[in-house]
N, C-alpha and C positions, 0 to 999 in steps of 0.2 A: 502494498500500499504505502503511495507516493505519497509527501507529504507537502498540504500547497506552499506555493513560493508563496512570502512574505511580499503585502508591495510597498516596493521605496515613495519614500515624499515625492517626487516627480509624478510618480501613477496614480498616485492619488489627485495631485492636480490636472494629469491630464484624463484623468475620470471625471473631472467636476466639469471640465468645459467639453466633453462628450457628451457628460449629459446634458448640458443645456444645449448643444448643439443639433440634440433628439428630437427640442421643441424648443427651439427658437422662437415663438414667438412669449415665451416668457419674457423675455428681455425687452419685451413692450410695458412692462410694470414700472420699473424706475425708469425707460427712457418717458412714459408720462407723466412720470414724478419731478424727473428734472425737467421738461418743458412748463409744469408748470410753475417750479422754482426759478428759472429764466424768464418766464414769462408773465406769471402770475402775478395777484398783489402782495408788494411789499410789504414787511410790518417791521416797522421802526417805536422804538423804545423810548427814542429822541428828549419829548414831553418829561417823562418820568424821569427819565436819569437827571435832566438839566435840573425839573425843582430838586431833588434829590440833593444833589451835590449843591445849589445854591440852601436848600436848606443846611448843611454840614457846615458852611460856610460859615453862615448867619450865626450856628449856637458854637463855632468855636474858631473865631477870626484870628486866634493867634496860631493855632494850628494851621491853618491855611497858609500862613506864609513861608513855612518850613516846605524845602524844595522836596522831601520827596513825598511830603502830603499833598503840594502840591501834581508832583510827577499823578499818585495813582489818581484825584481829580483827572487831567485828562485825559488817562486812559481809559476812565467811566464815561467821559464826555466822548471821545472819538468813537466808545460803541455806542453812542446815538446815531452815530452817519452808518451803521450795517443792520442791513436785515438781517432779524433774526430768525426766522421761520424755523432753519435748519436746527439752530442755537437750541432754541427750542423744545423742539420734537425729539427728546430724552432716548421715546420705546421705538423713534424709526432704527430699521432692521433691513430698508431697502436701499440698494447702492445709489449715490448720489453722486453726481460732477463733482469734484474738490480739486482743487487746485492748490499745487505746491511752489514755491519756491526756492529758490538755494540763495543763503544769500548772510552772509557771517557777521554777526555783530559787532559796532566795530569799538563797544564799549568792554569786549571782553577779550580773550587768544582765544578762544574755543573756536574751533572749526567750522566751517559753514554744515548748518543742517537745512534741510525743508522746513521751511515752515506754509502752514497753511493759510493762501489766500480770501480772507473775507469779504461777501457779495455786499457794494458799499450801493447805499440809498440812492437811486437814479430820481434826484430832485424834478427833476423836467416831466416827469408824467403826473397825472392825476387818480391814479389810483392806489395809493401809499394808506395804508390803516396808521397810525398814528395811537400812541397809544400813550395817556399821561396821567392814571392813574392804577394803585394797584390790584384794585378791583378789577380793571381790565386786564392788567398783566395775568392774571390769576387767571382768566377765562380764555385767556390766550392760549393758556400753557396748555389746561383742559382740554379746549377746543381739538389744537395742533396733538395734541398724543393720544386724543378719541381716535381720530380718522388716523395718524401713524401706526398704531398698532394694532388696528382692522385691514389695513394694507399689510403689515408688515406678515400677520399671523397669512393673507392670503399670498402672498409671495412666497412664505416659510414653505404652505404646503404646496405650490405647487413644484419647487425647486424641489421637493425632499418629493414628491412624488415620480418625478420624472430620474433623481439619484436610484431609487426602491425599483424602476422599474416597472412602474404601476400601469397598469393597459390604461384607463381612460382618466384624462384628468380630469372628471370629477371625483376623483377618490380624494388630491388633494383642496380641491371647492371645499368637500365637506369635509375635511379635518380643519377649516379652516375658525371657525368659532371654539372651537377644542382647544386647537394652538393658542390662540389670542387669548381663552381665558386660564390654561397652564402658564402659560407665559403672565401674563399678570401675578399669577400667584406668587407663581417663584421668585419676582422682582418685590413682591409683600415680605414673601420670609428673610430673600437677601438681605434688603433697607430696615428691616424688624434687627437682624441681627444685628449689622455692622450699627445701628445705635446704641443697644442696650452694651454691648463691646465698645465701639465709640466713643460714645461721650465720656465714661469715666476714663478711655484713655484720655482724651482731649483738655478734660480736665486736670488729668494728672502734671502735663505738659504744660498744661499754662503756667500751672504753679512752677514747676520745673523753669521753662523761663524766667520768672519770675526771682527766685533765690539763685537760679545760674544759666547763664544765656546758654552756656556751648553746652550743658547736659539737654539744657529743652530743645535745642536743635536737634543735638543727636536722637531726642525720642521721639521727634517729630521725623526727620529724617528715617530711623528706623518705623512709625508707622503706614510713612506711605509706600515706602515697601512690602511691607508686611502686607495692604490693599492690594502689592502690582502682581503681586505671588497669589493671591486670593483668587484673583481676577481670572492668571492663569489657569487655574487647579480646578473653578467652577465653572469656565469660561463656553465650555461644551455640555452646557443644559442646555442652550436650545436644540442642539441637535438631539440629545436624548429627547427629548418632547416631540422631535418630529420626523427622525428617523425611526428609533425606538418605541414611539410611544406614551413615554412614560409619564407619571403625575410628576409634579413640581421637588418633590424630595428626593422621591428613586433619581431625580432626570442630575439634579445637585450630586447625589451621592456615586452616582456613575460616573458622571464627566471627571468627580476628583481625583476615582480609582483609574480609569482610563488616561489622566494626565498621569499620573502618581508611577502608574505603568508603563509610561514611554514620556517620561520627562524630556529627556532630550531630542528624542524625535517629534516633539510637542511644541518645544522651544523652537527647531532644526524647519518647521513646517511654519512657523510664525511669526517668524524674521522672511524664510523665503515671500510668504504673500504681504509683511510690511514694504520689502523691497519692489514687491511689483505696483502697489497702490501709490509707494511713494515719486518710484520711477514714473508711472503712468500718469500724477498725479500736476509734474513738472512739464510734464509732453503736453497735457490737456490745456495749460495755464498758456502756452506760448499758443495755442488754435483759435482761442475764441474769440478773439479781436477780428476776428473776421466770420462772415455767413458760414460759408464753406466748412472751416476749421470750427466752429461752433456746432457745425449737425454731426462733423466727425469724434468730435470731443463726447457728444451728448450718448450718440451711439456707440461711442469705443466704451466706454465709462460704465456703461449700461450692461456692456458685454462682460467688460473683464469683471466689474464686481460680482454680476450671477456666477462666471467661472469659478471665483475666489468662493463664495459662499456656497455653492454644488461640491467645492472641493474640498473646504472645513466638514461637509456632511460625507463624502468620500473615505475624509482622513479617520473621523469618526466612527464610521461603521466597522472600516478594518482594525484599526485597533482595539473598539470593541469584540468584535472577531477573535483574535487573537489572545485576547483575556479569555473570552469564553471556552475557547478551545485548549486553552493550557493545561495539565494533568492537576486532578483535585483542583478544578476551581472554588474559590469562594467567593463568596456575596452573591451580587444581585446578578440575574440571570435575562436581561434584555429582550422585551419582546422584536424581530423584526418584524 
């Protein structure tokens, strides 16, 4: 009996794009979202940010004269000139046209790294939505994320269906409500645990900063990297929900075990996908200034992003298969 050959990282990426090529129409979902983000009504928090900064200046006039405080104010005011629809859509997992530019910070000796280019508010347009109240911002946040969650669930369902080689696209459509519910529940679990653990740690770090700034900064640095590693270990929770049909807790548990058993492969896969995203983002930034270039960037970013999403699912499924086929496996046997 021959042992099945294990897929490499490149095999997983190739399988992801092969899955998208089988149902190329799936790319229409991110294309439609990109078209809306580029040509739909923009959203500005400029009035709210300006009034908030002015209030802070009135309450603390002495601090407003400090250079570092003024720098913070300037950065906040600059956010008022940015279209924040994409930034507010925290529940969006549909690939969007993200642009990056490579440039070194003149104030540091660090090497040049890609920085994301924000979409500015086009002041010549008449369909800009201006928000000047906290209630309006909260309403916009809820509305945007409700739509983003539904669209992400629809997209996940269709990509998962083609990766699983389901015969009918309707399978992915029928799974969309369940996927949305489980994604929201998993997010609630993660946020709840983060608050229970994170708030006492933030209080402890604040106390350390007051007593000893060096120790406080080290503790903050450690907390940051702890959050990074946790996000890596539970990062395949969505794939567990979509590919394995698991509930929120089991999906988190499965993601942790898949990454724990394949840590270096996971880091390698994430590094490859990050390079692809950043590299393509730099290319898109050079193309969007012309109509033809923008068209290429919208279609190209949708295809590449969809392929990488499918590749994540293929990678997860392959590593889950290895875990389940190992001698005397312990823990969950996910449903495929």
